[in-house]
N, C-alpha and C positions, 0 to 999 in steps of 0.2 A: 347505924342502920345495916340490916342484915343484906347479904348478897347471896342469890340464889345462883348455884353452877349447873347449868344445863348441858344436856347431851347435844352434841352438834351432829350425830349420826345415829341410826338405829343400830343396835347391836347387842352383845351380852356382857355383862359386867363379868370381867375374868378374873381381876384381882383389886382388893381393896388395899391401899397403901397406907391410909392414915384412918384414925379413928376419931370419934366425936369426942371433943374436949381438947384434942391436939393444937398447938400452935402451928401456923402455917405462914409461910412467907410467899409473895406473888412469885408464881410459876412453880411452886412445889407440885410435885405429882401426888393427885389425891387417890385417883383410881385407874384401872386400865380396861378399856373397852376392847372387846374382840369384834370386828366385822370384816366379813370377806376375807377370813384367815390372815388378818392384820391386827396388829396389837396397837392400838391408839391412845396414848396417854392423855389423861384429863388433869389439866393443871388449875391451880388456884389463880383465879383472875386479881387477887389482891391480897394483902397481908391481914391477919386476923386470927380469930379462934374458930376452929371447925365446930359449929354448933350441932350438927346434925349429918347424917349420912342416911339418905331415904332409900338406899337400895341395898341389896345383899349380893355376894358373890353368886354368880349363876344366873340373876335375873335378866330377862329380855328387857330393853328399853328402847323407845322410838325416839326420834329426833324432837328435841325441845322437853324432854322429861327432866324435871329438876333431880338432880343427883345428889346433891349437897347443899348445906347453907353455911355461910361464913359470917360471923360478927365481928 
């Protein structure tokens, strides 16, 4: 079953740390959001394979936006 990784805040995608196809462990950093001049890491909520990244560096995202999918 796929797990969607959602943004918990609105902000900009500052840096993408993993790529689609990468194996991830629970709490691995997938990407970093920038909001209010702070860098907020987005971590994998579970182990699996990163099926897709739905954002690009520089994108603005709102709270609840699906950033990635883990299978």
